[in-house]
C-alpha positions in Angstrom: 9.5 -8.4 -25.2 6.2 -10.3 -25.3 3.0 -8.0 -24.7 -0.7 -8.9 -25.3 -0.4 -9.4 -29.3 2.2 -11.9 -28.9 1.0 -13.7 -25.9 -2.4 -14.5 -27.9 -0.6 -15.4 -30.7 1.9 -17.7 -29.2 -0.5 -19.3 -26.9 -2.6 -20.2 -29.8 0.1 -22.0 -31.6 1.2 -23.8 -28.3 -2.7 -25.2 -28.3 -2.3 -26.4 -32.0 1.2 -27.9 -31.7 1.7 -29.1 -28.0 -1.6 -29.6 -26.3 -2.5 -33.5 -25.7 1.1 -34.1 -25.8 3.2 -35.9 -22.9 6.0 -34.2 -21.3 9.3 -36.8 -21.5 11.8 -34.4 -20.0 11.9 -31.0 -18.5 15.2 -29.0 -18.0 15.3 -25.5 -16.3 18.5 -23.3 -16.0 20.8 -25.4 -18.3 22.4 -22.3 -19.3 22.9 -19.5 -16.3 21.5 -16.2 -16.8 21.7 -13.6 -14.1 18.0 -12.2 -15.0 16.2 -15.0 -15.7 13.9 -15.7 -12.5 12.4 -19.5 -11.5 9.8 -20.4 -8.6 11.8 -22.6 -6.2 14.7 -24.6 -7.3 14.6 -24.8 -11.1 16.5 -28.2 -10.6 12.9 -29.3 -9.4 10.9 -28.6 -12.8 11.8 -32.2 -13.8 10.3 -34.0 -11.2 7.4 -31.8 -11.2 6.7 -31.6 -15.1 7.9 -35.2 -16.4 5.3 -37.3 -17.3 2.4 -35.0 -17.3 0.1 -34.3 -20.4 -0.4 -30.7 -21.5 -4.1 -30.1 -21.1 -4.5 -26.2 -22.1 -2.3 -23.2 -22.9 -3.7 -19.6 -21.9 -2.7 -16.2 -21.7 -3.0 -13.3 -19.5 -1.3 -10.2 -19.6 2.3 -10.5 -20.8 2.5 -14.1 -19.8 1.9 -17.6 -21.4 1.2 -20.6 -19.2 1.0 -24.1 -20.2 -1.3 -26.3 -17.8 -0.4 -29.9 -17.6 -2.4 -32.1 -15.2 -2.3 -30.3 -12.0 0.9 -28.5 -12.9 1.7 -25.2 -14.4 4.4 -23.7 -16.4 4.4 -20.0 -16.5 6.5 -17.6 -19.1 6.9 -14.2 -18.7 7.6 -11.1 -21.1 11.7 -11.6 -21.8 11.2 -15.3 -22.2 11.5 -16.3 -26.3 9.7 -19.3 -26.9 10.2 -21.6 -30.1 8.9 -24.9 -31.0 11.3 -27.6 -32.9 9.9 -30.8 -34.6 11.2 -34.3 -33.8 14.6 -34.8 -35.2 15.5 -30.7 -35.5 18.8 -29.4 -34.0 18.0 -27.8 -30.7 19.9 -24.9 -29.4 22.9 -25.4 -27.2 21.8 -22.8 -24.8 18.5 -22.2 -22.9 16.7 -21.5 -19.7 13.9 -23.9 -20.0 13.7 -27.2 -22.3 10.7 -29.6 -22.4 11.0 -32.4 -24.5 7.5 -34.2 -25.5 7.2 -37.7 -25.9 7.1 -37.7 -29.8 10.6 -35.8 -29.5 9.3 -32.3 -30.3 10.6 -30.0 -28.1 9.9 -26.5 -26.7 12.7 -24.5 -25.9 12.8 -21.0 -23.7 15.3 -18.4 -23.6 15.9 -15.4 -21.9 17.0 -12.2 -23.3 17.6 -9.3 -20.9 15.4 -10.5 -18.4 12.6 -13.0 -17.6 10.6 -15.2 -15.7 10.1 -19.1 -16.0 7.9 -20.6 -13.1 6.8 -24.0 -12.9 4.9 -25.0 -10.2 2.0 -27.0 -8.8 -1.9 -25.5 -9.6 -2.6 -22.8 -7.2 0.9 -22.0 -5.9 1.4 -18.9 -7.6 -2.0 -17.1 -6.6 -0.6 -15.1 -3.5 2.2 -13.5 -5.9 0.6 -10.1 -6.8 1.8 -9.6 -10.2 0.7 -12.9 -11.0 -2.6 -12.5 -9.5 -3.3 -9.2 -10.8 -2.2 -10.3 -14.2 -4.7 -13.3 -14.2 -7.6 -11.5 -12.8 -7.3 -8.5 -15.0 -10.0 -7.8 -17.7 -8.4 -8.5 -21.1 -8.4 -5.0 -23.1 -9.8 -6.8 -26.1 -12.7 -8.5 -24.3 -16.0 -6.8 -24.7 -16.1 -6.7 -20.8 -13.1 -3.8 -21.2 -15.5 -1.2 -22.6 -15.1 2.6 -22.1 -16.9 2.8 -18.8 -14.7 0.1 -17.3 -11.6 2.2 -19.1 -12.5 5.2 -17.1 -12.4 3.7 -14.0 -8.7 4.2 -14.1 -9.5 8.1 -14.1 -9.0 8.5 -10.6 -7.1 11.3 -8.9 -3.7 9.5 -9.6 -4.3 8.2 -12.6 -5.4 11.5 -14.1 -1.9 13.2 -12.8 -0.1 10.8 -14.6 1.6 11.1 -18.3 -0.2 9.1 -21.1 2.6 6.6 -21.2 2.4 6.2 -17.2 -1.1 5.8 -17.5 -1.1 3.4 -19.8 2.0 0.9 -19.1 2.6 1.1 -15.4 1.0 -0.1 -11.8 -0.6 -3.1 -13.6 -3.7 -1.2 -15.1 -3.6 -3.2 -17.7 -1.1 -6.2 -17.7 0.5 -6.8 -20.8 -0.1 -3.4 -22.6 3.8 -2.2 -22.1 6.2 0.2 -23.9 6.2 -1.8 -27.2 2.8 -1.7 -28.0 1.9 1.6 -26.5 3.9 3.8 -29.0 1.6 3.2 -31.7 -1.6 3.2 -29.6 -0.7 7.0 -28.4 0.6 7.8 -32.2 -3.0 6.8 -33.7 -4.5 8.8 -30.7 -2.8 11.8 -31.6 -1.5 12.0 -27.8 2.3 12.6 -26.8 3.6 10.1 -24.3 4.5 13.0 -21.9 1.2 14.4 -22.0 -0.8 14.6 -18.8 -4.0 12.7 -18.6 -5.7 15.7 -16.8 -5.0 17.7 -19.5 -7.1 15.4 -22.1 -10.4 16.6 -23.2 -12.9 14.0 -22.8 -13.1 13.3 -26.4 -9.5 12.6 -26.5 -9.9 10.3 -23.9 -12.3 8.5 -25.4 -9.9 8.8 -28.7 -7.3 7.1 -26.5 -9.8 4.0 -25.7 -10.9 3.7 -29.3 -7.3 3.6 -30.3 -5.8 1.2 -27.7 -8.6 -1.5 -28.9 -8.2 -0.8 -32.7 -4.1 -0.9 -32.5 -3.9 -4.1 -30.4 -6.8 -5.7 -32.7 -4.4 -4.6 -35.6 -1.4 -6.3 -33.9 -3.0 -9.5 -33.2 -4.4 -9.6 -36.6 -1.0 -9.3 -38.0 0.2 -12.0 -36.0 2.0 -9.8 -33.8 4.5 -6.9 -34.3 7.0 -7.1 -36.6 9.8 -6.7 -33.7 8.6 -9.7 -32.3 8.9 -13.4 -33.5 6.0 -16.2 -32.8 6.7 -19.7 -31.9 8.2 -20.7 -34.9 10.6 -18.2 -35.6 8.3 -15.6 -37.8 8.3 -12.1 -37.6 5.1 -10.5 -36.8 3.1 -9.2 -39.6 2.2 -6.0 -38.2 4.2 -2.9 -39.0 4.9 -1.0 -36.3 4.7 2.8 -37.1 6.8 3.7 -33.9 9.6 1.3 -33.0 13.4 0.7 -33.7 12.2 -0.8 -36.8 11.5 2.6 -38.1 15.1 3.5 -39.2 14.5 6.7 -41.0 12.6 8.1 -37.9 9.8 9.6 -40.4 5.9 9.3 -39.5 4.5 6.8 -41.7 0.9 8.9 -41.1 2.3 12.7 -42.1 5.9 12.3 -43.2 7.0 14.2 -40.3 10.1 13.9 -38.0 9.8 11.0 -35.6 11.8 11.6 -32.2 13.4 9.1 -30.0 14.2 9.7 -26.2 14.6 8.4 -22.9 11.7 8.6 -20.7 10.3 6.6 -17.7 13.2 3.9 -17.6 12.9 3.1 -21.8 12.8 4.9 -25.0 9.7 6.6 -26.4 8.8 7.6 -30.0 6.5 10.2 -31.0 5.8 12.5 -34.0 6.6 16.0 -33.5 3.7 17.0 -35.7 1.1 14.5 -34.9 1.8 14.3 -31.0 2.0 17.9 -29.8 2.9 18.2 -26.0 
């Protein structure tokens, strides 16, 4: 699933390879998928996007948005994006296909679930999740300082577990279950630990870990559990993920435990992250 590091990486890659290109053909929902979501009728995507030139590609939260002369193509966290040079064989199955006038192409496929929204500029502004993600202060920006982070320490937030605090209710759009595992390990905080049991120093460590861990993931070109626009594996080696086959902590050598929690899997070191 795309989270903050990957949306930044992919948007930068897209700006290098498709910015300034004119769309020749756009086709959505060619392959049916029960959990692929669209804006309006996907059959109308061609008439909306065809003939428009890509002006810019932006990212916010877990979304990548392609801006093309008064129209937008917004792709959510569960969409796998791949770029193909002209003459390259394209996949037979896809939920979104954009072919440019030079015959290069962008292909989007949905894994478990994902949104592919094409719309006239401004048409999604009343969508709660879209607006919250677009208006949020990016966690890697200077504006997201510790003072800003502290505003989340309200009565409701402090009653939550560390995982719920970081990854639910759109506090930090794009920070999800994938990236939070290493953030919490680096902060030495158990994902089930209640926020109101953390000291001021531990809350500061959580903030510093979030900044440092996301930065390392970005510098590595994304996590090794994800792939970039060209199919390359991210260079950041995740400490706590399905890629840790031995379930051994890379920091201390202790045992890592995996269990279900809040609708997903969590990993934690039984020594570094005491509950």
